[in-house]
VODO-298728 format. One record per residue (C-alpha): x negated, y, z; residue in one letter. Coordinates in steps of 0.25 Angstrom, whole numbers. Each point is the difference from the previous one (the first is absolute). Layout:
REM VODO-298728
X = X; Y = Y; Z = Z; res = A
...
This chain:
REM VODO-298728
X = -360; Y = 402; Z = 527; res = M
X = -10; Y = -9; Z = 8; res = T
X = 2; Y = -15; Z = 2; res = R
X = 3; Y = 3; Z = 15; res = S
X = 10; Y = 10; Z = -3; res = R
X = 7; Y = -9; Z = -11; res = V
X = 2; Y = -11; Z = 10; res = W
X = 4; Y = 10; Z = 12; res = L
X = 11; Y = 4; Z = -10; res = A
X = 3; Y = -14; Z = -3; res = V
X = 2; Y = -3; Z = 15; res = G
X = 9; Y = 11; Z = 2; res = C
X = 9; Y = -4; Z = -12; res = V
X = 0; Y = -14; Z = 4; res = L
X = 5; Y = 4; Z = 14; res = A
X = 12; Y = 6; Z = -8; res = G
X = 3; Y = -12; Z = -8; res = F
X = -1; Y = -9; Z = 12; res = A
X = 11; Y = 8; Z = 7; res = A
X = 9; Y = -3; Z = -11; res = A
X = 8; Y = -13; Z = -2; res = P
X = -8; Y = -10; Z = -8; res = A
X = 5; Y = -1; Z = -14; res = L
X = 2; Y = -14; Z = -7; res = A
X = -12; Y = -7; Z = -6; res = Q
X = -3; Y = -13; Z = -7; res = K
X = 9; Y = -8; Z = 9; res = A
X = 12; Y = 9; Z = -4; res = Q
X = -5; Y = 0; Z = -15; res = D
X = -3; Y = 15; Z = 0; res = T
X = -12; Y = 6; Z = -6; res = L
X = -3; Y = 12; Z = 7; res = R
X = -7; Y = 11; Z = -8; res = I
X = -6; Y = 13; Z = 5; res = A
X = -4; Y = 11; Z = -9; res = W
X = -3; Y = 15; Z = 2; res = R
X = 6; Y = 6; Z = -13; res = D
X = 14; Y = 3; Z = 5; res = A
X = 11; Y = 1; Z = -11; res = L
X = 9; Y = 12; Z = 1; res = A
X = 9; Y = -6; Z = -10; res = D
X = 0; Y = -15; Z = -4; res = V
X = 7; Y = 3; Z = -13; res = D
X = -11; Y = -5; Z = -10; res = P
X = 2; Y = 13; Z = -8; res = Y
X = -1; Y = 9; Z = 11; res = R
X = -14; Y = -2; Z = 6; res = N
X = -15; Y = 0; Z = -6; res = T
X = -6; Y = -10; Z = 11; res = L
X = -6; Y = -13; Z = -3; res = R
X = 8; Y = -6; Z = 12; res = T
X = 13; Y = 5; Z = -8; res = G
X = -5; Y = -8; Z = -12; res = L
X = -2; Y = -12; Z = 8; res = I
X = 14; Y = 1; Z = 6; res = L
X = 6; Y = 2; Z = -14; res = A
X = -6; Y = -13; Z = -5; res = H
X = 6; Y = -8; Z = 12; res = H
X = 14; Y = 6; Z = 0; res = A
X = 2; Y = 3; Z = -15; res = W
X = -4; Y = -7; Z = -13; res = D
X = -5; Y = 6; Z = -13; res = T
X = 3; Y = -5; Z = -14; res = L
X = -14; Y = -6; Z = -1; res = I
X = -9; Y = -7; Z = 10; res = Y
X = -15; Y = 2; Z = -1; res = R
X = -8; Y = -12; Z = 4; res = D
X = -10; Y = 5; Z = 11; res = P
X = -10; Y = -11; Z = -4; res = E
X = 0; Y = 1; Z = -15; res = T
X = 7; Y = 14; Z = -2; res = L
X = 9; Y = -7; Z = -10; res = Q
X = 14; Y = 6; Z = -2; res = L
X = 11; Y = -11; Z = 3; res = K
X = 15; Y = 1; Z = 0; res = P
X = 7; Y = 4; Z = 13; res = L
X = 13; Y = 7; Z = -1; res = L
X = -1; Y = 0; Z = -15; res = A
X = -2; Y = -14; Z = -6; res = T
X = -6; Y = 6; Z = -13; res = S
X = -3; Y = 13; Z = -7; res = W
X = -4; Y = 5; Z = -14; res = R
X = -4; Y = 13; Z = -7; res = Y
X = 12; Y = 3; Z = -9; res = A
X = -9; Y = 12; Z = -5; res = D
X = -12; Y = 7; Z = 6; res = P
X = 9; Y = 9; Z = 9; res = M
X = 11; Y = -11; Z = 3; res = T
X = -1; Y = -12; Z = 10; res = L
X = 11; Y = -10; Z = 1; res = E
X = 2; Y = -9; Z = 12; res = F
X = 8; Y = -13; Z = 2; res = E
X = 4; Y = 0; Z = 15; res = L
X = 0; Y = -12; Z = 9; res = R
X = 14; Y = -5; Z = 3; res = P
X = 6; Y = -3; Z = 13; res = G
X = -9; Y = 10; Z = 8; res = V
X = 7; Y = 7; Z = 12; res = T
X = -4; Y = 12; Z = 8; res = F
X = -1; Y = -1; Z = 15; res = H
X = 15; Y = 4; Z = 2; res = D
X = 4; Y = -11; Z = -9; res = G
X = 3; Y = 9; Z = -13; res = S
X = -4; Y = -5; Z = -13; res = P
X = -13; Y = 5; Z = -7; res = F
X = 3; Y = 5; Z = -14; res = T
X = -5; Y = 9; Z = -11; res = A
X = 8; Y = 11; Z = 6; res = D
X = -10; Y = 0; Z = 12; res = D
X = -12; Y = 1; Z = -9; res = V
X = 7; Y = 12; Z = -8; res = V
X = 3; Y = 7; Z = 14; res = Y
X = -15; Y = -3; Z = 5; res = T
X = -6; Y = 7; Z = -12; res = V
X = 9; Y = 12; Z = 1; res = G
X = -4; Y = 1; Z = 15; res = A
X = -14; Y = -1; Z = -3; res = A
X = 1; Y = 12; Z = -10; res = L
X = 8; Y = 8; Z = 10; res = A
X = -5; Y = 12; Z = 8; res = D
X = -6; Y = -4; Z = 14; res = G
X = -8; Y = -12; Z = -5; res = V
X = -13; Y = 0; Z = 8; res = A
X = -9; Y = -4; Z = -11; res = V
X = 6; Y = 6; Z = -13; res = P
X = -12; Y = -4; Z = -8; res = S
X = 3; Y = -15; Z = 2; res = N
X = 12; Y = 2; Z = -8; res = Y
X = -3; Y = 11; Z = -10; res = A
X = -1; Y = -11; Z = -11; res = F
X = 15; Y = -3; Z = 1; res = L
X = 11; Y = 6; Z = -8; res = A
X = 12; Y = -8; Z = 5; res = G
X = 7; Y = -13; Z = 0; res = A
X = 13; Y = -6; Z = -6; res = E
X = 8; Y = -12; Z = 2; res = R
X = 2; Y = -10; Z = -11; res = I
X = 8; Y = -10; Z = 8; res = D
X = -1; Y = -5; Z = 14; res = D
X = -13; Y = -8; Z = -2; res = L
X = -6; Y = 9; Z = -10; res = H
X = -6; Y = 14; Z = 1; res = V
X = -8; Y = 10; Z = -8; res = R
X = -10; Y = 9; Z = 6; res = I
X = -5; Y = 12; Z = -9; res = R
X = -13; Y = 6; Z = 1; res = L
X = -2; Y = 15; Z = -2; res = N
X = -13; Y = -3; Z = -7; res = R
X = -9; Y = -11; Z = -4; res = V
X = -6; Y = -5; Z = 13; res = F
X = -8; Y = -13; Z = -1; res = P
X = 0; Y = -2; Z = 15; res = A
X = 15; Y = 0; Z = 1; res = A
X = 1; Y = -14; Z = 5; res = L
X = -10; Y = 1; Z = 11; res = E
X = 8; Y = 12; Z = 5; res = Y
X = 13; Y = -7; Z = -1; res = I
X = -6; Y = -12; Z = 8; res = A
X = -6; Y = 8; Z = 11; res = M
X = 8; Y = 13; Z = 3; res = V
X = 14; Y = -2; Z = -6; res = L
X = 8; Y = -8; Z = 11; res = P
X = 14; Y = -2; Z = -4; res = V
X = 11; Y = 7; Z = 9; res = L
X = 14; Y = -4; Z = 2; res = P
X = 9; Y = 10; Z = -8; res = K
X = 13; Y = -2; Z = 7; res = A
X = -5; Y = -2; Z = 14; res = Y
X = -10; Y = 12; Z = -1; res = R
X = 11; Y = 9; Z = -6; res = E
X = 9; Y = -4; Z = 12; res = R
X = -9; Y = 2; Z = 11; res = V
X = -7; Y = 12; Z = -5; res = G
X = -11; Y = 6; Z = 9; res = A
X = 3; Y = -12; Z = 10; res = G
X = -8; Y = -9; Z = -10; res = F
X = -13; Y = 3; Z = 7; res = S
X = 6; Y = -5; Z = 13; res = Q
X = 7; Y = -12; Z = -5; res = A
X = -7; Y = -4; Z = -13; res = P
X = 3; Y = -11; Z = -10; res = V
X = -8; Y = -7; Z = -10; res = G
X = -1; Y = -14; Z = -7; res = T
X = -14; Y = -3; Z = 7; res = G
X = -5; Y = -12; Z = 8; res = P
X = 3; Y = 8; Z = 12; res = Y
X = 11; Y = 9; Z = 4; res = R
X = -2; Y = 12; Z = 9; res = I
X = 9; Y = -2; Z = 13; res = T
X = -5; Y = 12; Z = 8; res = R
X = -6; Y = 13; Z = -2; res = V
X = -4; Y = 8; Z = 13; res = D
X = -4; Y = 13; Z = -5; res = G
X = -15; Y = 0; Z = -2; res = T
X = -4; Y = -10; Z = 11; res = T
X = 6; Y = -14; Z = -5; res = A
X = 5; Y = -8; Z = -11; res = I
X = 6; Y = -14; Z = 1; res = D
X = 2; Y = -9; Z = -12; res = L
X = 6; Y = -14; Z = -1; res = E
X = -2; Y = -11; Z = -11; res = R
X = 10; Y = 1; Z = -11; res = N
X = 5; Y = -15; Z = 0; res = D
X = 8; Y = 3; Z = -13; res = A
X = -13; Y = 4; Z = -7; res = Y
X = -1; Y = -6; Z = -14; res = F
X = -11; Y = -9; Z = -5; res = D
X = -10; Y = 9; Z = -6; res = G
X = -15; Y = 3; Z = 0; res = P
X = 0; Y = 6; Z = 14; res = K
X = 5; Y = -13; Z = 6; res = G
X = 9; Y = -1; Z = 12; res = K
X = -6; Y = 5; Z = 13; res = P
X = -5; Y = -10; Z = 10; res = A
X = 1; Y = 10; Z = 12; res = I
X = 14; Y = 4; Z = 4; res = R
X = -2; Y = 14; Z = 6; res = R
X = -10; Y = 12; Z = -2; res = L
X = -1; Y = 11; Z = 11; res = H
X = -8; Y = 12; Z = -4; res = I
X = -5; Y = 10; Z = 11; res = D
X = -4; Y = 13; Z = -6; res = E
X = -10; Y = 5; Z = 10; res = V
X = -7; Y = 13; Z = 2; res = A
X = -15; Y = -4; Z = -2; res = D
X = -10; Y = -11; Z = -1; res = T
X = -2; Y = -1; Z = 15; res = A
X = 15; Y = -4; Z = 0; res = A
X = -2; Y = -10; Z = -11; res = E
X = -12; Y = -7; Z = 7; res = L
X = 7; Y = 0; Z = 13; res = A
X = 12; Y = -7; Z = -5; res = A
X = -8; Y = -11; Z = -7; res = L
X = -9; Y = -2; Z = 12; res = Q
X = 11; Y = 1; Z = 10; res = G
X = 9; Y = -11; Z = -8; res = G
X = 10; Y = 10; Z = -4; res = Q
X = -3; Y = -1; Z = -15; res = A
X = -4; Y = -11; Z = -9; res = D
X = -6; Y = 9; Z = -12; res = W
X = -6; Y = 13; Z = -1; res = I
X = -9; Y = 6; Z = -12; res = W
X = -8; Y = 12; Z = -5; res = A
X = -8; Y = 0; Z = 13; res = I
X = -14; Y = 6; Z = 2; res = G
X = -13; Y = -7; Z = 2; res = Q
X = -1; Y = 2; Z = 15; res = E
X = 14; Y = -6; Z = 2; res = G
X = -2; Y = -12; Z = -10; res = S
X = -14; Y = -4; Z = 7; res = D
X = 7; Y = -1; Z = 13; res = A
X = 12; Y = -8; Z = -5; res = L
X = -9; Y = -9; Z = -8; res = A
X = -6; Y = -5; Z = 14; res = R
X = 13; Y = -4; Z = 5; res = D
X = 2; Y = -15; Z = -3; res = P
X = 15; Y = 2; Z = -1; res = A
X = -1; Y = 10; Z = -11; res = L
X = -4; Y = -1; Z = -15; res = L
X = -6; Y = 12; Z = -7; res = V
X = 0; Y = 0; Z = -16; res = Q
X = -6; Y = 11; Z = -9; res = R
X = 4; Y = 2; Z = -15; res = Q
X = -4; Y = 12; Z = -9; res = E
X = 13; Y = 6; Z = -6; res = S
X = 3; Y = 10; Z = -11; res = M
X = 1; Y = 11; Z = 10; res = R
X = -9; Y = 11; Z = -1; res = V
X = -3; Y = 11; Z = 11; res = G
X = -2; Y = 14; Z = -6; res = Y
X = -2; Y = 15; Z = 3; res = M
X = 9; Y = 9; Z = -9; res = N
X = -6; Y = 14; Z = -1; res = M
X = 8; Y = 13; Z = -2; res = D
X = -6; Y = 4; Z = -13; res = A
X = 13; Y = 6; Z = -5; res = A
X = 1; Y = 10; Z = 12; res = G
X = 13; Y = -5; Z = 5; res = R
X = -4; Y = 3; Z = 14; res = T
X = -5; Y = 14; Z = -4; res = G
X = -6; Y = 5; Z = -13; res = A
X = -12; Y = 5; Z = 7; res = D
X = -3; Y = -13; Z = 7; res = N
X = -15; Y = -5; Z = -2; res = P
X = 5; Y = -13; Z = -6; res = L
X = 4; Y = 7; Z = -13; res = T
X = -15; Y = 1; Z = -3; res = N
X = -5; Y = -12; Z = -7; res = Q
X = -14; Y = 0; Z = 6; res = K
X = 6; Y = 0; Z = 14; res = V
X = 8; Y = -13; Z = -4; res = R
X = -13; Y = -6; Z = -5; res = Q
X = -7; Y = 4; Z = 13; res = A
X = 11; Y = -8; Z = 7; res = I
X = -2; Y = -12; Z = -9; res = M
X = -15; Y = 0; Z = 3; res = H
X = 2; Y = 3; Z = 15; res = A
X = 7; Y = -13; Z = 4; res = I
X = -8; Y = -14; Z = 1; res = D
X = 11; Y = -9; Z = -5; res = R
X = -9; Y = -12; Z = -1; res = T
X = -3; Y = 1; Z = 15; res = A
X = 15; Y = 2; Z = 3; res = M
X = 4; Y = -12; Z = -8; res = A
X = -10; Y = -9; Z = 7; res = R
X = 3; Y = 5; Z = 13; res = Q
X = 15; Y = 1; Z = -1; res = F
X = 4; Y = -10; Z = -11; res = M
X = -8; Y = -13; Z = 2; res = P
X = 3; Y = -11; Z = -9; res = G
X = -2; Y = 5; Z = -14; res = G
X = 4; Y = 14; Z = -1; res = S
X = -5; Y = 8; Z = -12; res = R
X = -3; Y = 15; Z = -2; res = V
X = 7; Y = 5; Z = -13; res = L
X = -4; Y = 11; Z = -9; res = D
X = 14; Y = 0; Z = -8; res = A
X = 13; Y = 3; Z = 7; res = P
X = 6; Y = -14; Z = -2; res = C
X = -2; Y = -14; Z = 3; res = F
X = -10; Y = -7; Z = -9; res = P
X = 9; Y = -11; Z = -5; res = T
X = 11; Y = 9; Z = -4; res = Q
X = 1; Y = 2; Z = -15; res = F
X = -6; Y = 13; Z = -5; res = G
X = -9; Y = 2; Z = 13; res = C
X = -13; Y = 3; Z = -6; res = D
X = -10; Y = 1; Z = 11; res = Q
X = -12; Y = 1; Z = -9; res = A
X = 4; Y = 13; Z = -6; res = I
X = 3; Y = 7; Z = 13; res = A
X = -10; Y = 11; Z = 6; res = A
X = -9; Y = -6; Z = 11; res = K
X = -2; Y = 7; Z = 13; res = Y
X = -10; Y = -6; Z = 9; res = E
X = -1; Y = 3; Z = 15; res = Y
X = -10; Y = 13; Z = 0; res = N
X = 3; Y = 10; Z = 11; res = P
X = -11; Y = 9; Z = -5; res = A
X = 6; Y = 1; Z = -14; res = K
X = 13; Y = 2; Z = 7; res = A
X = -5; Y = 12; Z = 7; res = K
X = -7; Y = 6; Z = -12; res = A
X = 13; Y = -1; Z = -8; res = L
X = 7; Y = 7; Z = 12; res = L
X = -10; Y = 11; Z = -1; res = A
X = 2; Y = 1; Z = -15; res = E
X = 15; Y = 1; Z = 2; res = A
X = -2; Y = 12; Z = 10; res = G
X = 2; Y = -8; Z = 13; res = Y
X = -14; Y = -2; Z = 5; res = A
X = 5; Y = 2; Z = 14; res = E
X = 11; Y = -10; Z = -3; res = G
X = 15; Y = 2; Z = 3; res = F
X = 12; Y = -5; Z = 8; res = E
X = 12; Y = -7; Z = -6; res = T
X = 10; Y = -11; Z = 5; res = E
X = -1; Y = -15; Z = -3; res = M
X = 13; Y = -7; Z = 2; res = V
X = 1; Y = -15; Z = -1; res = G
X = 6; Y = -13; Z = 5; res = Y
X = -13; Y = -9; Z = -1; res = L
X = -5; Y = -7; Z = 13; res = L
X = -5; Y = 11; Z = 9; res = P
X = -15; Y = -5; Z = 0; res = A
X = 0; Y = 1; Z = -15; res = W
X = 5; Y = 14; Z = 0; res = Q
X = -10; Y = 4; Z = 11; res = A
X = -11; Y = -5; Z = -9; res = A
X = 4; Y = 8; Z = -11; res = I
X = 2; Y = 12; Z = 9; res = Q
X = -15; Y = -2; Z = 5; res = A
X = -5; Y = -2; Z = -14; res = Y
X = 6; Y = 13; Z = -5; res = L
X = -4; Y = 8; Z = 13; res = A
X = -15; Y = -5; Z = -3; res = A
X = 0; Y = 9; Z = -13; res = V
X = 8; Y = 12; Z = 6; res = G
X = 14; Y = -4; Z = -3; res = I
X = 8; Y = 1; Z = 13; res = R
X = 13; Y = -7; Z = 0; res = T
X = 13; Y = 1; Z = 9; res = R
X = 5; Y = -15; Z = 0; res = L
X = 15; Y = -2; Z = 0; res = T
X = 4; Y = -14; Z = 2; res = Q
X = 15; Y = -2; Z = -1; res = P
X = 7; Y = -14; Z = -4; res = Q
X = -1; Y = -4; Z = -14; res = A
X = 14; Y = 5; Z = -4; res = G
X = -3; Y = 14; Z = 5; res = A
X = -13; Y = 1; Z = -7; res = V
X = 6; Y = -4; Z = -13; res = T
X = 11; Y = 10; Z = 1; res = Q
X = -10; Y = 11; Z = 3; res = R
X = -8; Y = -5; Z = -12; res = S
X = 12; Y = 1; Z = -9; res = I
X = 3; Y = 14; Z = 6; res = E
X = -14; Y = 4; Z = -4; res = G
X = -4; Y = 3; Z = 14; res = R
X = -13; Y = -9; Z = 1; res = N
X = -13; Y = 7; Z = -4; res = P
X = -8; Y = -13; Z = 2; res = L
X = 10; Y = -12; Z = -1; res = D
X = -4; Y = -13; Z = 6; res = L
X = 8; Y = -13; Z = -4; res = G
X = 0; Y = -13; Z = -7; res = S
X = 7; Y = -5; Z = -12; res = W
X = 3; Y = -14; Z = -4; res = G
X = 7; Y = 2; Z = -13; res = S
X = 12; Y = -8; Z = 4; res = Y
X = -9; Y = -11; Z = -3; res = S
X = 2; Y = 3; Z = -15; res = I
X = -12; Y = -5; Z = -8; res = N
X = 0; Y = 12; Z = -10; res = D
X = -7; Y = 14; Z = 1; res = A
X = 14; Y = 6; Z = -2; res = S
X = 4; Y = -4; Z = 14; res = A
X = -12; Y = 9; Z = 6; res = F
X = -4; Y = 11; Z = -9; res = L
X = 13; Y = 7; Z = -3; res = P
X = 4; Y = 0; Z = 15; res = V
X = -11; Y = 10; Z = 2; res = F
X = -2; Y = 7; Z = -13; res = F
X = 13; Y = 3; Z = -8; res = T
X = 5; Y = 12; Z = 8; res = F
X = 8; Y = -8; Z = 10; res = G
X = 0; Y = 3; Z = 15; res = G
X = -14; Y = -6; Z = 3; res = Q
X = -7; Y = 6; Z = -12; res = D
X = -10; Y = 10; Z = 6; res = Y
X = -7; Y = 2; Z = -13; res = A
X = 11; Y = 5; Z = -9; res = R
X = -9; Y = -2; Z = -13; res = D
X = 9; Y = -1; Z = -12; res = P
X = -12; Y = -7; Z = -8; res = V
X = 0; Y = -11; Z = 10; res = V
X = 16; Y = -1; Z = 0; res = R
X = 1; Y = -1; Z = -15; res = D
X = -11; Y = -11; Z = -1; res = L
X = 7; Y = -8; Z = 11; res = L
X = 13; Y = 2; Z = -8; res = L
X = -6; Y = -5; Z = -12; res = Q
X = -6; Y = -12; Z = 7; res = G
X = 13; Y = -4; Z = 6; res = G
X = 8; Y = 2; Z = -13; res = N
X = -7; Y = -8; Z = -10; res = N
X = 0; Y = -15; Z = -4; res = T
X = -14; Y = 0; Z = -6; res = D
X = -9; Y = -5; Z = 11; res = P
X = -12; Y = 7; Z = -6; res = D
X = 8; Y = 14; Z = 0; res = V
X = 4; Y = -3; Z = 14; res = R
X = -14; Y = -3; Z = 5; res = R
X = -6; Y = 12; Z = -8; res = G
X = 10; Y = 10; Z = 7; res = A
X = -2; Y = -6; Z = 14; res = Y
X = -15; Y = 1; Z = -2; res = S
X = 0; Y = 14; Z = -4; res = A
X = 9; Y = 4; Z = 12; res = A
X = -9; Y = -7; Z = 9; res = I
X = -12; Y = 7; Z = -5; res = K
X = 6; Y = 14; Z = 2; res = R
X = 6; Y = -3; Z = 13; res = I
X = -13; Y = -5; Z = 6; res = T
X = -9; Y = 11; Z = -7; res = E
X = 10; Y = 10; Z = 6; res = Q
X = -1; Y = -7; Z = 13; res = A
X = 15; Y = 1; Z = 2; res = Y
X = 1; Y = -12; Z = 9; res = Y
X = -9; Y = -9; Z = 8; res = M
X = 3; Y = -15; Z = 0; res = P
X = -7; Y = -5; Z = 13; res = L
X = 0; Y = -15; Z = -1; res = F
X = 9; Y = -12; Z = -2; res = T
X = 7; Y = -5; Z = 12; res = F
X = -3; Y = -14; Z = 6; res = V
X = 13; Y = -3; Z = 7; res = T
X = -2; Y = -7; Z = 14; res = T
X = 11; Y = -9; Z = 4; res = Y
X = 1; Y = -6; Z = 14; res = A
X = 10; Y = -10; Z = 4; res = Q
X = 3; Y = -11; Z = 10; res = S
X = -6; Y = -13; Z = -4; res = R
X = 14; Y = -6; Z = 1; res = T
X = 3; Y = 7; Z = -13; res = L
X = -3; Y = -4; Z = -14; res = N
X = -2; Y = 13; Z = -8; res = F
X = -8; Y = 3; Z = -13; res = K
X = -4; Y = 14; Z = -4; res = P
X = -1; Y = 4; Z = -15; res = F
X = -8; Y = 10; Z = -7; res = G
X = 12; Y = 8; Z = -4; res = D
X = 2; Y = 4; Z = 15; res = E
X = 14; Y = -6; Z = 1; res = M
X = 2; Y = -8; Z = 12; res = P
X = 10; Y = -11; Z = -4; res = R
X = 7; Y = -5; Z = 13; res = F
X = 10; Y = -8; Z = -8; res = Y
X = -12; Y = -9; Z = -4; res = L
X = -5; Y = -2; Z = 15; res = S
X = 2; Y = -12; Z = 9; res = T
X = -2; Y = -4; Z = 14; res = W
X = -12; Y = -9; Z = 2; res = R
């Protein structure tokens, strides 16, 4: 989309915002947030979106808090923990904590939460595959059992195991998604379908590492697209937006009332290719040379420079460089070389190219660039661009020949939070390679760091040589906000509004 078209769209959307009643702002102590990844279900175990994880860390708490500055693990709902044996963790719980409905937090809630995480219907089962169950010792002591040795267990517990209220959730059943309850620094007061979420400060919140929020209310508008986000911020209808493209951020940076910040994150853009033939056994992507041709056809360095200013890196291995076990050096390298791409296609029997479908939720300009690069070597793609949740559901169902998306590892600094999602025969595995699967299981189920590194390195070598999956580049998240707001971005791509204040 050209700059003129972007701002024509912004103007149209802004007119719509102006027609609506103005929402509260700093004077009413309400931080207004606009994001475009609408949550079909705010239950933290029923969605895969980053916005769902952000909401979870505001309305719920985990047993452990990971400090965003140091990545050190600190007590949150648990005051201490220890390994009773390599597959058993024991936690002492914080006394006096209550859920938003006033009910006390106890070990029963932890046991219930672990059971819920292991139940059918959880959106990301791989996040909880290490758990075997939990048992109450007494009100303030609980034991969590692992089903295998899993060195990254505490990282997962800190990031993806928000504690649910047993009695309340059992009582309201499916109504929990409309009237959820947690222990977090904010309580959700309204869920309006997939359009708006309201939160209010939990004035009874305990004195822990998250601190007590300075801002009383959060109002989240779940908008349709980037144009709506930009319109909301420039029109004074929002105080904070994020994950915006270069054209929009350049324009916002010229507005003296606004502040633009950039921060590289653990999120990686990717193209998954249907090597296993889930979309059809005879599809061209089952041919290794075709996949290698695609790897050479796309100028990822140019895309990173154009679309991700501020420190984006092109990756060779499908994981983030700081994650334990993410061996970038051993990965096969695919430089941009369209002539080589065409030669590989000819060797594979596709000298005239072929047609396929590309499904994704990345920004339209990025997807159009990939489409153009592929067309230049003869691969003609039909581009389908539903919202993120629909793309993910299609991917899980095995319906995306070329699958474009991004993965932020739930901000867990371990390769076990990235590689198994795409290569252990789950819904988003389009390789279905038993050798890779077994190596990843070995890497995730051993306490010896050298054994883990060796297994992950061998898996990365095979994944990249077979060209199952193309990591595009790391995301540099662009945040834009009103200058009346103090907001600090972190490298784990977790906005923490409970740490924000007004200027």
